[in-house]
Every structure is written in structure tokens, then in C-alpha cells.
Backbone as CSV, one residue per row, in Angstrom:
resi,resn,N_x,N_y,N_z,CA_x,CA_y,CA_z,C_x,C_y,C_z
1,MET,69.778,-71.284,-4.991,69.834,-69.854,-5.771,68.624,-69.176,-5.458
2,LEU,67.430,-69.733,-5.428,66.247,-68.991,-5.241,66.308,-68.463,-3.770
3,VAL,66.550,-69.256,-2.848,66.737,-68.820,-1.410,67.462,-67.619,-1.182
4,LEU,68.667,-67.584,-2.037,69.619,-66.424,-1.756,68.832,-65.154,-2.498
5,LYS,68.337,-65.410,-3.542,67.686,-64.075,-4.124,66.527,-63.692,-3.099
6,LEU,65.802,-64.490,-2.524,64.763,-64.116,-1.599,65.398,-63.503,-0.525
7,ARG,66.537,-63.828,0.065,67.184,-63.306,1.068,67.657,-61.921,0.732
8,PHE,68.201,-61.817,-0.529,68.719,-60.592,-0.884,67.603,-59.491,-1.010
9,HIS,66.507,-59.800,-1.556,65.372,-58.948,-1.727,64.956,-58.496,-0.368
10,LEU,64.907,-59.460,0.596,64.427,-59.183,1.889,65.304,-58.247,2.568
11,VAL,66.608,-58.421,2.515,67.526,-57.301,3.064,67.427,-56.050,2.365
12,TYR,67.322,-56.093,1.127,67.164,-54.859,0.202,65.882,-53.914,0.846
13,TRP,64.960,-54.757,1.047,63.608,-53.958,1.455,63.626,-53.471,2.901
14,LEU,64.427,-54.330,3.636,64.548,-53.939,4.991,65.392,-52.753,5.255
15,LEU,66.565,-52.597,4.350,67.298,-51.395,4.334,66.630,-50.224,3.721
16,LEU,65.878,-50.279,2.789,65.105,-49.450,2.157,64.108,-48.667,3.354
17,SER,63.511,-49.665,3.976,62.488,-49.359,4.997,63.258,-48.509,6.227
18,ALA,64.592,-49.012,6.600,65.117,-48.212,7.568,65.460,-46.945,7.132
19,ILE,65.992,-46.740,5.843,66.402,-45.519,5.347,65.180,-44.581,5.230
20,PHE,63.978,-45.240,4.954,62.799,-44.243,4.698,62.297,-43.798,6.051
21,CYS,62.389,-44.679,7.232,61.883,-44.250,8.384,62.844,-43.287,9.069
22,SER,64.189,-43.467,8.836,65.184,-42.517,9.362,65.044,-41.127,8.639
23,ALA,64.499,-41.092,7.436,64.300,-39.904,6.567,63.148,-39.206,6.873
24,GLN,62.187,-39.604,7.691,60.998,-39.031,8.095,61.185,-37.652,8.623
25,THR,60.506,-36.674,8.174,60.839,-35.229,8.609,60.329,-35.241,9.954
26,PRO,61.128,-34.896,11.133,60.481,-34.583,12.316,59.823,-33.471,12.449
27,LEU,58.853,-33.134,13.278,58.243,-31.801,13.577,58.637,-31.474,14.975
28,GLU,58.870,-30.141,15.116,59.016,-29.608,16.422,58.150,-28.744,16.936
29,ILE,57.655,-28.807,17.995,56.722,-27.796,18.526,57.260,-27.317,19.768
30,GLU,57.427,-25.969,19.662,57.839,-25.036,20.849,56.715,-24.487,21.632
31,PHE,56.930,-24.714,22.981,55.851,-23.926,23.711,56.276,-22.623,24.208
32,ILE,55.547,-21.394,23.667,55.936,-20.129,23.954,55.285,-19.662,25.162
33,GLY,53.955,-19.848,25.389,53.330,-19.395,26.570,52.011,-19.391,26.256
34,ASN,51.044,-19.439,27.238,49.589,-19.403,27.042,49.087,-20.574,26.080
35,CYS,48.550,-20.110,24.874,48.325,-21.097,23.697,49.197,-20.916,22.459
36,GLY,50.260,-20.068,22.851,51.308,-19.721,21.808,52.271,-21.022,21.661
37,LEU,52.334,-21.406,20.410,53.209,-22.503,19.852,53.889,-22.068,18.719
38,HIS,55.061,-22.677,18.500,55.896,-22.617,17.163,56.162,-24.011,16.652
39,LEU,55.543,-24.290,15.526,55.570,-25.503,14.856,56.486,-25.352,13.621
40,SER,57.408,-26.369,13.520,58.257,-26.219,12.389,58.702,-27.584,11.968
41,ASP,59.069,-27.813,10.578,59.777,-29.105,10.061,61.156,-28.587,9.635
42,GLY,61.583,-27.385,9.821,62.765,-26.994,9.356,62.692,-26.155,8.119
43,LYS,61.529,-26.168,7.527,61.245,-25.541,6.247,60.243,-24.590,6.249
44,THR,59.102,-24.958,6.896,57.773,-24.175,7.151,57.774,-23.892,8.582
45,ASN,57.361,-22.734,8.920,57.296,-22.351,10.379,55.747,-21.752,10.567
46,ILE,54.948,-22.396,11.538,53.735,-21.764,11.881,53.802,-21.468,13.307
47,TYR,53.272,-20.102,13.550,53.153,-19.701,14.989,51.665,-19.651,15.350
48,VAL,51.343,-20.222,16.416,49.779,-20.347,16.812,49.642,-19.371,18.016
49,ASP,48.649,-18.591,17.848,48.244,-17.467,19.051,49.510,-16.920,19.485
50,PHE,50.318,-16.431,18.661,51.496,-15.652,18.935,51.957,-14.866,17.923
51,PRO,52.357,-13.691,18.047,52.591,-12.930,19.247,51.427,-12.528,19.976
52,TYR,51.365,-12.609,21.232,50.298,-12.045,22.102,50.906,-10.959,23.064
53,LYS,49.971,-10.241,23.848,50.597,-9.213,24.780,50.934,-9.873,26.022
54,SER,52.153,-9.817,26.324,52.832,-10.512,27.439,52.158,-10.090,28.809
55,GLY,51.763,-11.298,29.451,51.193,-11.222,30.808,49.812,-10.686,30.819
56,ALA,49.044,-10.523,29.740,47.742,-10.145,29.591,46.847,-10.792,30.511
57,TYR,45.879,-10.348,31.039,44.951,-11.031,32.073,45.491,-11.834,33.082
58,GLY,46.822,-11.596,33.494,47.465,-12.442,34.325,48.074,-13.690,34.025
59,TYR,48.050,-13.923,32.688,48.659,-15.174,31.985,50.189,-14.989,31.909
60,MET,50.793,-15.933,31.148,52.272,-15.917,31.144,52.822,-14.669,30.358
61,GLU,53.820,-14.328,30.986,54.728,-13.101,30.249,55.789,-14.013,29.568
62,TYR,56.468,-13.213,28.613,57.534,-13.782,27.809,58.639,-12.573,27.631
63,ASP,59.846,-12.902,27.589,61.024,-11.924,27.307,60.795,-11.257,25.827
64,SER,60.893,-10.101,25.648,60.908,-9.449,24.438,61.698,-10.008,23.481
65,VAL,62.737,-10.525,23.862,63.989,-11.155,23.092,63.280,-12.316,22.081
66,ARG,62.165,-12.788,22.741,61.374,-14.057,21.920,61.197,-13.530,20.575
67,LEU,60.671,-12.300,20.642,59.993,-11.612,19.214,61.066,-11.645,18.237
68,ASP,62.386,-11.397,18.559,63.427,-11.321,17.788,63.821,-12.753,16.916
69,SER,63.456,-13.889,17.579,63.902,-15.023,17.278,62.789,-15.514,16.034
70,ILE,61.594,-14.894,15.874,60.619,-15.366,15.034,61.240,-15.386,13.496
71,GLU,60.863,-16.579,12.854,61.558,-16.738,11.591,60.851,-15.951,10.591
72,ASN,61.614,-15.764,9.537,61.146,-14.901,8.390,60.057,-15.817,7.659
73,ASN,59.072,-15.070,6.916,58.259,-15.688,6.010,57.289,-16.880,6.766
74,SER,57.104,-16.611,8.108,56.263,-17.504,8.821,54.920,-17.436,8.631
75,ILE,54.097,-18.507,8.897,52.548,-18.368,8.920,52.011,-18.126,10.343
76,PHE,51.149,-17.192,10.568,50.624,-16.798,11.942,49.266,-17.360,11.801
77,LEU,48.812,-18.032,12.865,47.524,-18.607,13.076,46.974,-18.390,14.382
78,PHE,45.712,-17.838,14.234,45.153,-17.470,15.570,43.709,-17.993,15.906
79,THR,43.422,-18.460,17.010,42.110,-18.915,17.354,41.051,-17.839,17.438
80,HIS,41.505,-16.851,18.099,40.719,-15.495,18.215,41.571,-14.442,18.710
81,LYS,41.042,-13.218,18.936,41.856,-12.024,19.028,41.971,-11.375,20.477
82,HIS,41.722,-12.287,21.476,41.874,-11.619,22.773,43.395,-11.540,23.003
83,ALA,43.753,-10.447,23.982,45.139,-10.081,24.061,46.124,-11.109,24.609
84,ASP,45.467,-12.175,25.186,46.419,-13.224,25.751,46.788,-14.214,24.732
85,HIS,46.244,-14.007,23.494,46.299,-14.890,22.381,46.937,-13.980,20.964
86,TYR,46.729,-12.818,21.108,46.978,-11.838,19.881,47.251,-10.620,20.212
87,SER,48.231,-9.892,19.436,48.768,-8.478,19.576,48.730,-7.944,18.243
88,ARG,47.869,-7.048,17.994,47.649,-6.413,16.625,49.097,-5.578,16.227
89,LYS,49.422,-4.874,17.415,50.596,-3.954,17.354,51.881,-4.724,17.097
90,LEU,52.029,-5.729,17.699,53.389,-6.642,17.427,53.321,-7.426,16.314
91,LEU,52.003,-7.975,15.963,51.999,-8.844,14.515,52.330,-7.849,13.467
92,LYS,51.826,-6.662,13.320,52.004,-5.745,12.261,53.547,-5.442,12.143
93,GLN,54.132,-5.183,13.414,55.747,-4.912,13.278,56.344,-6.208,12.698
94,ILE,56.052,-7.427,13.194,56.707,-8.569,12.583,56.481,-8.804,11.360
95,LEU,55.213,-8.659,10.714,54.986,-8.893,9.381,55.727,-7.945,8.459
96,LYS,55.898,-6.652,8.949,56.764,-5.675,8.337,58.143,-5.993,8.256
97,GLU,58.781,-6.486,9.225,60.142,-6.713,9.218,60.335,-8.117,8.637
98,ARG,59.691,-9.111,8.882,59.898,-10.410,8.407,58.966,-11.119,7.423
99,ASN,58.005,-10.267,6.767,57.042,-10.852,5.931,56.212,-11.889,6.549
100,GLY,55.633,-12.791,5.914,54.931,-13.858,6.371,53.402,-13.428,6.105
101,LYS,52.627,-14.439,6.455,51.124,-14.494,6.474,50.406,-14.662,7.639
102,CYS,49.287,-14.011,7.801,48.519,-14.028,9.064,47.049,-14.481,8.748
103,PHE,46.605,-15.444,9.527,45.319,-15.883,9.268,44.587,-16.017,10.621
104,THR,43.608,-15.011,10.828,42.828,-14.979,12.036,41.696,-15.828,11.843
105,GLN,40.781,-15.833,12.967,39.718,-16.733,12.953,38.628,-16.307,11.866
106,TRP,38.895,-15.071,11.350,37.890,-14.641,10.311,38.374,-15.045,9.031
107,LYS,39.511,-15.689,8.745,39.996,-15.878,7.338,40.189,-17.609,7.262
108,SER,39.254,-18.207,7.678,39.377,-19.675,7.540,39.326,-20.116,6.112
109,LYS,38.665,-19.498,5.108,38.558,-19.993,3.764,40.061,-19.867,3.088
110,LYS,40.589,-18.660,3.481,41.886,-18.122,2.888,42.846,-19.158,3.451
111,LEU,42.773,-19.456,4.716,43.853,-20.478,5.311,43.664,-21.784,4.780
112,ILE,42.550,-22.332,4.470,42.513,-23.679,3.985,43.089,-23.594,2.398
113,LYS,42.805,-22.530,1.735,43.313,-22.504,0.364,44.644,-22.403,0.239
114,HIS,45.238,-21.475,1.221,46.708,-21.280,1.296,47.444,-22.639,1.322
115,PHE,46.983,-23.782,2.090,47.614,-25.080,2.325,47.180,-26.040,1.120
116,GLU,46.457,-25.641,0.359,45.935,-26.616,-0.727,47.134,-27.017,-1.734
117,SER,48.062,-26.174,-1.920,49.226,-26.206,-2.825,50.313,-27.012,-2.026
118,ASN,50.108,-27.225,-0.728,51.419,-27.794,0.037,50.934,-29.248,0.395
119,PRO,51.689,-30.276,-0.189,51.331,-31.650,-0.050,51.667,-32.035,1.362
120,ASP,52.543,-31.362,2.105,52.935,-31.822,3.450,51.959,-31.482,4.370
121,ILE,51.208,-30.342,4.160,50.283,-29.838,5.277,48.802,-29.779,4.939
122,GLY,48.001,-30.319,5.748,46.472,-29.947,5.551,46.002,-29.453,6.772
123,ILE,44.840,-28.767,6.878,44.328,-28.234,7.910,42.718,-28.353,7.985
124,GLU,42.183,-28.571,9.092,40.758,-28.683,9.263,40.479,-27.436,10.238
125,VAL,39.385,-26.728,9.934,38.924,-25.725,10.785,37.585,-26.058,11.474
126,PHE,37.568,-25.805,12.798,36.313,-25.959,13.569,35.837,-24.767,14.116
127,LYS,34.523,-24.523,13.970,33.972,-23.303,14.787,33.691,-23.878,16.004
128,THR,34.343,-23.281,17.136,34.053,-23.700,18.446,33.687,-22.543,19.367
129,LYS,32.985,-22.775,20.425,32.465,-21.751,21.280,33.408,-21.141,22.285
130,HIS,33.397,-19.780,22.402,34.067,-19.123,23.419,33.272,-17.880,23.690
131,SER,32.699,-17.812,24.948,31.730,-16.869,25.416,32.094,-15.326,25.057
132,PHE,33.497,-15.100,25.340,33.745,-13.850,25.138,34.372,-13.369,23.875
133,SER,34.085,-14.193,22.789,34.631,-13.707,21.597,33.502,-14.053,20.414
134,LEU,33.318,-13.105,19.739,32.322,-13.240,18.592,32.604,-14.488,17.640
135,LYS,33.845,-14.822,17.443,34.235,-16.036,16.726,35.600,-16.579,17.121
136,HIS,35.449,-17.990,17.343,36.461,-18.755,17.825,36.721,-19.980,17.015
137,ASN,37.902,-20.294,16.490,38.191,-21.475,15.790,39.181,-22.519,16.523
138,SER,39.067,-23.721,16.439,39.997,-24.691,16.713,40.435,-25.373,15.365
139,TYR,41.586,-25.819,15.500,42.192,-26.466,14.292,42.891,-27.937,14.425
140,LEU,42.746,-28.587,13.353,43.490,-29.733,13.326,44.485,-29.761,12.121
141,ILE,45.863,-29.772,12.543,46.776,-29.703,11.506,47.343,-31.016,11.336
142,LYS,47.297,-31.395,9.951,47.991,-32.748,9.565,49.177,-32.590,8.667
143,TRP,50.231,-33.026,9.238,51.514,-32.472,8.745,52.630,-33.543,8.927
144,HIS,53.104,-34.149,7.710,54.031,-35.068,7.888,53.482,-36.420,8.515
145,GLY,52.131,-36.700,8.317,51.563,-37.899,8.661,51.147,-37.759,10.212
146,LYS,51.353,-36.581,10.819,50.923,-36.403,12.291,49.834,-35.583,12.203
147,ARG,48.987,-35.804,13.273,47.774,-35.027,13.525,47.738,-34.318,14.774
148,ILE,47.646,-32.971,14.744,47.902,-32.068,15.774,46.677,-31.086,16.032
149,TYR,46.013,-31.374,17.147,44.768,-30.536,17.573,45.104,-29.339,18.449
150,LEU,44.711,-28.134,17.995,44.948,-27.064,18.654,43.537,-26.370,19.245
151,SER,43.228,-26.384,20.539,41.939,-26.063,21.063,41.670,-24.684,21.051
152,GLY,42.794,-23.892,21.485,42.550,-22.496,21.930,41.640,-22.387,23.058
153,ASP,40.761,-21.359,23.304,40.025,-21.106,24.371,38.716,-21.794,24.437
154,THR,38.281,-22.652,23.628,37.022,-23.153,23.367,36.578,-23.863,24.738
155,GLU,35.286,-23.928,24.976,34.881,-23.979,26.429,34.444,-25.473,26.813
156,ASN,34.278,-26.315,25.769,33.719,-27.632,26.124,34.479,-28.777,25.158
157,ALA,34.349,-29.915,25.581,35.114,-31.158,24.950,34.256,-31.897,23.833
158,GLU,33.074,-31.352,23.415,32.476,-32.054,22.427,32.886,-32.202,21.054
159,LYS,33.603,-31.201,20.634,34.294,-31.088,19.324,35.439,-32.071,19.329
160,ILE,36.328,-32.104,20.235,37.495,-32.912,20.286,37.111,-34.371,20.408
161,ALA,35.988,-34.524,21.119,35.529,-36.001,21.335,35.117,-36.552,20.031
162,THR,34.953,-35.980,18.894,34.364,-36.411,17.793,35.729,-36.581,16.762
163,ILE,36.884,-36.241,17.088,37.995,-36.443,16.327,38.887,-37.607,16.572
164,LYS,39.274,-38.358,15.555,39.861,-39.613,16.011,41.448,-39.573,15.725
165,GLU,42.214,-40.517,16.273,43.456,-40.736,16.049,44.465,-39.326,15.888
166,ILE,44.305,-38.651,16.989,45.150,-37.377,17.116,46.546,-37.986,17.774
167,ASP,47.626,-37.306,17.315,48.758,-37.603,17.814,49.223,-36.683,19.038
168,TRP,48.960,-35.340,18.898,48.999,-34.438,20.009,47.899,-33.569,20.007
169,ALA,47.382,-33.397,21.073,46.147,-32.380,21.354,46.529,-31.409,22.471
170,PHE,46.463,-30.204,21.949,46.721,-29.153,23.060,45.633,-28.496,23.365
171,LEU,45.336,-28.618,24.906,44.100,-28.396,25.375,44.202,-27.543,26.727
172,PRO,43.474,-26.636,26.926,43.340,-25.897,28.265,42.799,-26.815,29.399
173,PRO,43.047,-26.643,30.626,42.676,-27.633,31.705,41.259,-27.954,31.768
174,TRP,40.389,-26.814,31.405,38.953,-26.999,31.629,38.372,-27.873,30.573
175,ILE,39.134,-28.201,29.485,38.537,-29.098,28.388,38.779,-30.564,29.157
176,LEU,39.923,-30.763,29.810,40.001,-32.156,30.378,39.017,-32.272,31.547
177,ASP,38.579,-31.379,32.232,37.714,-31.433,33.349,36.297,-31.487,32.724
178,ASP,35.963,-30.858,31.701,34.601,-31.163,30.934,34.479,-32.369,30.527
179,ALA,35.653,-33.057,29.746,35.461,-34.531,29.159,35.244,-35.381,30.327
180,LYS,36.114,-35.226,31.625,35.684,-36.140,32.660,34.303,-36.214,33.074
181,GLU,33.858,-34.853,33.213,32.443,-34.662,33.822,31.353,-35.247,33.011
182,LYS,31.627,-35.321,31.686,30.559,-35.667,30.648,30.843,-37.137,30.225
183,ASN,32.052,-37.828,30.705,32.348,-39.010,30.173,32.782,-39.033,28.850
184,LEU,33.390,-38.196,28.308,33.930,-38.171,26.960,35.205,-38.454,26.633
185,GLN,35.490,-39.312,25.713,36.872,-39.827,25.498,37.634,-38.956,24.438
186,ILE,38.889,-38.480,24.692,39.685,-37.939,23.967,40.695,-38.739,23.334
187,ASP,40.537,-39.038,22.121,41.457,-40.020,21.228,42.612,-39.377,20.819
188,SER,43.526,-39.231,21.717,44.903,-38.512,21.386,46.005,-39.227,22.200
189,GLU,46.925,-39.567,21.437,48.139,-40.359,22.110,48.798,-39.462,23.161
190,MET,48.926,-38.237,22.801,49.523,-37.195,23.838,48.664,-36.175,23.888
191,ILE,48.623,-35.481,25.246,47.959,-34.314,25.605,48.840,-33.295,26.204
192,GLY,48.917,-32.085,25.462,49.589,-30.925,26.163,48.510,-30.038,26.837
193,VAL,48.730,-29.905,28.173,47.875,-28.863,28.723,48.483,-27.507,28.898
194,TYR,47.735,-26.742,28.082,48.436,-25.279,27.957,47.362,-24.250,28.459
195,HIS,47.825,-22.865,28.367,47.099,-21.930,28.915,46.896,-21.883,30.369
196,LEU,47.925,-22.237,31.223,47.815,-22.193,32.661,48.361,-20.838,33.013
197,ALA,47.570,-20.230,33.816,48.095,-19.051,34.744,49.057,-19.522,35.540
198,PRO,50.137,-18.627,35.982,51.174,-18.968,36.942,50.590,-19.492,38.161
199,SER,49.312,-19.147,38.601,48.791,-19.650,39.917,48.173,-20.908,39.784
200,GLU,48.149,-21.486,38.516,47.609,-22.782,38.320,48.744,-23.870,37.923
201,ILE,49.914,-23.435,37.942,51.083,-24.419,37.623,51.147,-25.501,38.675
202,GLU,51.185,-25.022,39.980,51.373,-25.992,41.055,50.306,-27.145,40.957
203,SER,49.123,-26.769,40.971,47.960,-27.718,40.860,47.931,-28.493,39.512
204,ALA,48.333,-28.035,38.437,48.573,-28.880,37.269,49.484,-29.933,37.408
205,ILE,50.670,-29.551,37.920,51.539,-30.570,38.137,51.160,-31.771,39.118
206,GLU,50.476,-31.302,40.180,49.944,-32.364,41.167,48.963,-33.289,40.415
207,GLU,48.209,-32.670,39.534,47.038,-33.382,38.903,47.433,-34.314,37.836
208,TRP,48.423,-33.813,36.979,48.761,-34.556,35.576,50.406,-34.702,35.715
209,GLY,51.021,-34.368,36.522,52.616,-34.452,36.535,53.110,-35.891,36.305
210,ASP,52.314,-36.953,36.863,52.738,-38.278,36.790,51.928,-39.229,35.837
211,LYS,51.305,-38.457,35.009,50.505,-39.156,33.867,51.392,-39.474,32.690
212,LYS,51.274,-40.616,32.007,52.214,-40.897,31.012,51.894,-40.120,29.624
213,ASN,50.454,-39.903,29.468,50.161,-39.217,28.112,49.746,-37.687,28.274
214,ILE,49.844,-37.273,29.456,49.285,-35.935,29.749,50.546,-34.881,30.307
215,VAL,50.959,-33.948,29.487,52.053,-33.068,29.818,51.597,-31.676,30.239
216,PRO,51.685,-31.278,31.414,51.402,-29.812,31.652,52.510,-29.090,31.120
217,LEU,52.136,-28.084,30.315,53.141,-27.159,29.656,53.292,-26.008,30.503
218,ILE,54.418,-26.040,31.197,54.682,-25.122,32.259,56.117,-24.368,32.011
219,LYS,56.980,-25.040,31.210,58.352,-24.452,30.836,58.227,-23.860,29.566
220,GLN,58.411,-22.531,29.539,58.285,-21.721,28.515,59.662,-22.174,27.577
221,GLY,59.613,-22.296,26.207,60.776,-22.744,25.357,60.971,-24.208,25.185
222,GLU,60.078,-25.036,26.069,60.257,-26.361,25.992,59.818,-26.915,24.465
223,ILE,60.488,-27.918,23.964,60.300,-28.283,22.559,59.950,-29.808,22.652
224,ILE,58.750,-30.029,21.900,58.250,-31.465,21.754,58.752,-31.715,20.291
225,ILE,59.167,-32.940,20.131,59.692,-33.411,18.867,58.616,-34.779,18.468
226,LEU,58.141,-34.580,17.239,57.207,-35.613,16.689,58.012,-36.356,15.476
227,ARG,58.103,-37.541,15.618,58.900,-38.214,14.594,57.880,-39.380,13.769
């Protein structure tokens, strides 16, 4: 009788575990272009470094229809305000039509406070260097147990080398080059290489296309699912 009870409890907990695992909220990360990303769990939508000026400085263009698909009441997060990451004109129009909240690199305290009431999302803000910007931030978003690092245009790998157990790190190619040159380890299960100019795509595929944990982000609209 005792053995039967133990077996029953074991099966019960295994079923509960299976249900719990299957109920874990997946995160979707859509690559829009440059450092532009759309992160969503189906309830909360965060746009990072988007909208930007299409084709600015020779970087990626996008179809204007993409602006029409932006979700209502979204959060807009920016690493800095260069035109290939940020468009004041487009953002103003979107906020007017679809509401939402905007946090630029100058609003770090408000950003952290905004997420304090949300048990699903936490965020860390790192002041990082970008020579052509007065202020630049990188971010670590902790969402449904996943850790997502967003580098933006920062110039070196020192900061990300101090952060442990990242699930996905989104980095420009020069950060990987800097880490290799300085023998710095990036503790991330997966790395998405973004902010590739059209002229850099072919060389990015040659260098990282066959790596298991490095993905060159070259296909706009591509979706990464984190479970």
C-alpha cells in the first residue's frame, strides 16, 4: 500500500511539473533592423532602439508598413538618440496614435521605477561608452526567468564580460572582436550579432554562420523564441 501511495505521489508531481513547464510563458524577440528589437510575452511589448530613421548612416532600411504593426501601449527603450537607433518624429507620432511610454538613456531612474511594480520583468541599466554620444546605456532585461542583454553601440566588451548567466546577448560585431582581442569571456548561451550594415552581411555569414551559439541577425522580421 505504501509503495502504491509513493508511486501515486511521484506520478502526481511529474504531471504537475510537466504542466508547469508547458505553461511557462515564451518570449518572442523580433529583429527589426540595426539594434531594433521587439520583445513580447503576448501581454507586454517592449521595442528597443525603434523606431529609427530608415537607412540612416547607410544601415538597414525597413518598410514604413512596419510602423503600422507597432502594438498599442508599448514600452519604447533606447540606448541613445542617434538616427540609426532613434527618430523623435516617428516616435512622437506613434505615441500620439498608440499611447505607450518612452525611456531614453536620460530616463534610467524612471525606467527602473516603471518596472518595480511588474513581478515578471526586471531591468538593470549600465552606463556604457559610445564616443559619438553624450550618454549611452546598455540593458539587462530579466523576464520570465530569462536574461537578455542589449548592448547597443557601446565600444568595448568590458561591461558584458562582468555579467553572468545570460540567455541571449545582442551585440554589434566589434564587441565580439574586442572580447577576442582582450581574451574576455562572454557568458551567454546565445549571441545575436546585430547592427550589421548591408555591406557587412556577407562577411558576418562567413565568420559566424556556422557557429552553434552565434547568430548573425541579417533577416529582418526573424523571430527568436525563448522558452
